[in-house]
C-alpha positions as CSV (number, residue, x, y, z in Angstrom):
1,M,0.1,-0.2,0.0
2,S,3.1,2.0,-0.4
3,K,2.7,2.8,-3.9
4,R,1.8,6.4,-4.8
5,I,-2.3,7.3,-6.2
6,P,-2.3,9.7,-9.3
7,K,-3.5,12.9,-8.0
8,G,-6.3,13.9,-9.9
9,T,-7.5,9.6,-8.4
10,Y,-6.9,10.3,-5.2
11,G,-9.2,13.8,-5.2
12,Y,-11.8,11.8,-6.9
13,I,-11.6,9.8,-4.0
14,N,-11.4,12.2,-1.4
15,A,-14.1,14.2,-2.7
16,V,-16.1,10.5,-2.6
17,L,-15.5,10.6,1.1
18,F,-16.9,13.8,2.1
19,D,-19.8,14.5,-0.3
20,F,-21.2,10.6,1.3
21,E,-23.6,11.6,3.2
22,L,-24.5,14.6,1.0
23,K,-24.9,11.9,-2.0
24,K,-27.1,9.3,-0.2
25,R,-29.7,12.2,0.1
26,E,-28.9,13.1,-3.1
27,L,-29.5,10.3,-4.6
28,E,-32.3,9.1,-2.5
29,Q,-34.0,12.4,-3.8
30,K,-33.4,12.0,-7.9
31,R,-35.3,8.2,-6.7
32,N,-38.0,9.8,-5.8
33,D,-38.5,12.2,-8.5
34,I,-38.2,9.6,-11.0
35,L,-41.5,8.2,-9.3
36,E,-43.5,10.9,-9.4
37,A,-42.2,11.8,-12.7
38,F,-44.2,9.4,-13.8
39,P,-48.1,9.7,-14.2
40,D,-50.4,7.3,-12.2
41,L,-51.0,4.4,-15.1
42,Y,-53.7,3.0,-12.9
43,S,-55.5,6.6,-13.3
44,E,-58.6,7.3,-14.7
45,H,-57.5,10.1,-16.2
46,V,-54.5,9.4,-18.3
47,R,-54.1,10.7,-21.4
48,G,-52.2,9.2,-24.5
49,T,-49.8,11.7,-24.6
50,D,-49.3,11.6,-20.7
51,I,-46.9,7.9,-21.5
52,S,-45.7,8.9,-24.6
53,D,-43.6,11.6,-24.2
54,P,-39.9,11.7,-25.8
55,T,-38.2,14.4,-23.8
56,G,-39.4,12.9,-20.5
57,N,-38.8,9.8,-21.3
58,R,-34.7,11.2,-22.3
59,A,-35.0,13.4,-18.9
60,V,-34.6,10.1,-17.0
61,K,-32.5,8.5,-18.9
62,L,-30.0,11.2,-18.2
63,D,-30.7,10.7,-14.5
64,T,-30.5,6.8,-14.3
65,V,-27.1,7.1,-15.6
66,E,-26.7,9.4,-13.3
67,L,-28.2,7.2,-10.0
68,V,-26.7,4.0,-11.4
69,H,-23.1,6.5,-11.0
70,L,-23.5,7.4,-7.2
71,A,-24.9,4.6,-6.5
72,H,-21.8,2.5,-7.4
73,E,-19.9,5.0,-5.1
74,I,-22.5,4.7,-2.1
75,E,-21.9,1.1,-1.7
76,A,-18.2,2.0,-2.7
77,V,-18.2,3.8,0.8
78,E,-20.5,2.1,2.5
79,A,-18.4,-1.1,1.9
80,T,-15.0,0.9,2.8
81,I,-16.9,1.8,6.2
82,A,-17.4,-2.0,6.7
83,I,-14.0,-3.2,6.5
84,L,-11.5,-0.1,8.4
85,N,-10.0,-1.0,11.6
86,E,-10.8,1.1,14.5
87,D,-7.9,3.7,13.5
88,Q,-9.3,4.1,9.9
89,L,-12.8,4.6,10.8
90,Y,-12.3,7.1,13.6
91,I,-10.4,8.9,10.8
92,Y,-13.3,8.5,8.2
93,N,-16.3,9.4,11.2
94,R,-13.8,12.6,12.1
95,F,-12.1,13.9,8.9
96,F,-14.5,13.0,6.5
97,R,-17.8,13.0,7.3
98,D,-17.5,14.9,10.6
99,K,-15.0,17.8,8.6
100,V,-12.8,18.0,11.1
101,N,-9.4,20.3,10.7
102,K,-6.4,17.5,10.2
103,W,-4.6,19.0,13.6
104,Q,-7.8,18.1,15.5
105,V,-8.2,15.0,14.6
106,V,-3.8,14.8,15.1
107,E,-4.6,15.7,18.3
108,E,-7.6,13.5,18.8
109,M,-5.7,10.8,18.3
110,H,-1.7,11.6,19.8
111,V,-1.1,10.4,16.9
112,S,1.6,12.5,14.4
113,P,0.9,14.6,11.6
114,E,3.0,11.6,9.4
115,T,0.2,9.0,10.8
116,F,-2.8,10.6,10.2
117,H,-1.6,10.8,6.3
118,R,-1.0,7.6,6.0
119,R,-4.2,6.5,7.4
120,K,-6.4,9.1,6.0
121,K,-4.4,7.3,2.6
122,E,-5.0,3.3,3.6
123,V,-8.5,4.7,3.7
124,I,-8.5,6.6,-0.1
125,E,-6.8,3.5,-1.1
126,I,-8.8,0.9,1.1
127,C,-12.3,3.0,-1.0
128,G,-10.1,3.1,-4.0
129,R,-10.2,-0.4,-5.1
130,F,-14.3,-0.3,-4.1
131,L,-15.1,2.0,-7.0
132,G,-12.8,0.4,-9.3
133,V,-10.4,2.7,-10.4
134,Y,-6.9,2.9,-11.0
135,L,-4.7,3.8,-7.7
136,G,-1.2,3.0,-9.6
137,S,1.2,1.0,-9.9
């Protein structure tokens, strides 16, 4: 686990971990929006044009692609959280979820900044594997 992760990949995984809670809410909202966008097929007031809406169908397909991507990121973070050890989980909870300053986390854990960065990188590598991104050679 000592290899160097490409800068863009590191930033992407870091953002996925930081935005996990927000993305969970966004996914739920988008799913609800799609369900509300379709007319009730068993309603008495369904017109022929309500069912065949090409623009609406395209919008739903675009949303569906985004939903799949969001769901993949959420599943990857949940799987990551499930296998983290105690130190890694503490860093995830305090740094990524609670968005506490890294220096405060270092002080709370009674570790050096280097140890903090090593544990943080481990979390990012684990999540990267679940996301299926290239982590370098």
